[in-house]
C-alpha positions, 0 to 999 in steps of 0.5 A: 858738068861731066866731072865726078863729084866723088873721090877718084884715085888719080895717077900721079905720073899723069899729073907730073907729065905736064910739068915734069914735077908732081909738086909743081903740078899740085901747086898749079892745080891748087891755084886753079881750084882757088880761082874756081871756088872764088868764081862759084862763090861770087856767082852764088852770092849774086844769085842769092842777093836777089832774095835779100830783104830788109824785113824778116818775115816768118812767111817769107822764110818758109815760102822762098823755095827758089832760093833753097833750090839754088842753094841745093844746085850749088851744093851738088856741083863738083868740088873746085879741086875736082874741076881744077884737076880735070881742067889740068889733065885736059890741058885747059889750064895755062901757066907760065914759070917766072924767072928762076930767081922768083921761084913761083908760078902764075896762072 
């Protein structure tokens, strides 16, 4: 991914241009960030489940370098919020407004 992992100053006007309301944009980004976080967590858990064993052996704990590398890879990935902001700015997030009486958003 070409997304910066560190903190970046964002132009709030650019975020507000998409929806016309900065708060609505932030709500959409927040929902998308939660979706991304859940997907990444499920993917990591599935990969680490392959290494699960019922017997805890001291030798197995020290020798499982592949599991450590997988965990380090996921730690270096950009945060879900950064991914969601980039997707939102690039127009990759689709959303629709519910009827005015509901007052909510859905992705």
